[in-house]
N, C-alpha and C positions, 0 to 999 in steps of 0.2 A: 245328685248335686253337681253343680258346675263351678269351676274356678275361672273367674274372668280376671286376668292380670294385665294391667297396663304398665308398660315399661317407661322408665325415666330415671332421673337422678334426684336423690334427696337434697335437702337444704334450700334455703331461700334463694341463693344465687342462681339456681337453675330453673326457678319458676318461670313459666312462659316461654321457655326456649324451645327450639324445634325438636330437640331430642326428648322433650317431655310431653309430646303429643299423647302418648299412652296414658300418662297420669291425668291429663286433661279430660280424656274420655271417661276414666274411672270416676273422676270428680263429678262429672255430669250424671253418670248412672247413680252415684251415691246420693246426689241431690234429688234426682227424679224419684227414686224409690226409697228415700229416707233411710239409707243404709250408712251408718256411722263407720267410716274407715279410719279408725284411730287405734285399734288394738294392735300392740306390737307382738307379733309371733312369726316364727319361721323367717326371720330376717326381712320382714315385710310389715307394712301397715295393712291390716285386713278388717273387713266388716262382713257380717252375715245378714242375709235378707232373702227376699223372694222377688224374682223377676219373671214375668210371663208364666206364673204358676210353678216355677221351678226354684228350688232352694239354690242359692248362690253364695259364693264367697268372692267379694271384690278384693283384689290385692294390688298393692303398690310396692314391689320389692325395694328394699332400702340398701341394697348391696352396691349401688351405682350400676349403671347400664351394663358395663362389660362383664359383670359377674351375676347377672340376673338369673342364670340357671341354678345357682346355689339355693336361692329362695324358692324358685319354682319346684325344684326336686324335693325340697323339704315339705312343701305344701302337698304335693302329689302323694308322697309317702305317708304323711300323717293322715290325710283324708281318704286315702285309698282310691284315688281318682284315676280313671282311664284317660290318658292324654288324647287318645284319638277321638273320644266321644264327649268328654266332659271338661276339656280345657280350652280356653280361648285366650290368645295373646293379642294385645293391641299395641302397636308401635309405629314410630315415624318411618317414612320412606322417602329418600331423596330422589327416587326415580319417578315419582308421581308429582303432578302439579299441586300447589298448595290447596288443601281442602278436598282433593280427589281421594276416594278410598278404593281399595281393592281387597277382595276377600279370597283366601286360599284355604283349602282343606289340608294341604301339606306343601312341602317344598324346601328348597335350600335356604340358607341364610341371606343370599344375595348381597354379601358383603357387610351385613348389619352385625356388629359385634355382640349385641345383646342376644340376638337370635342364634348366632354361632355358639354362644355359651350355653344357651338353653338346649340346643341340639346335642352339644357335647355331654351335658349332664343327663339328658333323657336317653341318649343313645338312639334317637329317632328324629326324623324330620316330619313325622305324621302327626300333626296337631293343627287345628283350625287357627287362623289368624286374620286379623283385620289390619291392613297397612293404611296409615293415614299420611297422605302426601304432604310434604313440607317444602317442596320445590328443589330444583336441581342446584347444586353448588356452582356458583359463578366460577368461570375459568380463572385459574391463578390463585384462588382463595383456598386456604387450608381447610380440609374437611372438618376437623375437630372444632375449629373456630366457627365454622358455618353452622354445624348442628347444635353448638352451644350458644349460638346467637339468637336474637329475638326477631320476631316477625315485623315487617313494615305494617303501616296502617291498612294498606290495601290487602295485604296477605291475611291480616287478622280477620277481616270480614269473610274471606274465603274459608279460613280455618274454622270459624264459628259454624258455618254450614257443614263442613267436613266432620266436625265433632258431633253435630246433631245426627248426621247420616251414620256415623260409626255407632252411636247409641242405638239407633234403629236397627242397624245390621246385627248388633250384639243381641238385641231382643229377639230377632228372627232366628239367630243361631241357637240361642238358649231354648226357644220354643220348639226346636227340633229340626231346623232345616238350614244347614250350611249352603245347600244347593239353591234354595230360594233366595238367600241373601246374595249369593254369587250372581244369580240371574238378575236380581234387582239392581245391584250396584256395579257389577263388572260390565253389564250390557250398556248401561248409561254412558260409560266411558267411551265405548266403541262408537256409539251414535254421535257423540260430540265431535269426533275426529273429522 
């Protein structure tokens, strides 16, 4: 079984913000695979289904971004999931251009508070993740205001492609190959430079 968790903030006021890129990808997986992500458990909204022949739980932690680890830890403990092999975290990244994705099998939080909290709760940095680029914070702008802000029209177009790519990357990872997903999507980025 795989747990695919998208990070974000609950409540209407945060819908469509940069920080909710992870929720957006979960919503697309939910729609594509007809998985209803409305059950409230483990301080998250979850839904069970099958993706690429693999049983999955889609999760949207409801703890607010900076406490995401509380929900993830609870899910892992309850379902006895090995985070190195069966957990996938999807979240926003300000160091990537809007819509660009990058896949990692492990790594530091890179300044992302949601990931910092997950690492603290898991006691490990070794878990696959898909970073969805939301663009760099403009100089002089407050980081919290920026990530809690909405995309421009132009950025929304790029984000749609990014969300679709993140869905495809998640399918590749669930079907057994973080490396294949990394080769597919991390390589594209280098070619574009």
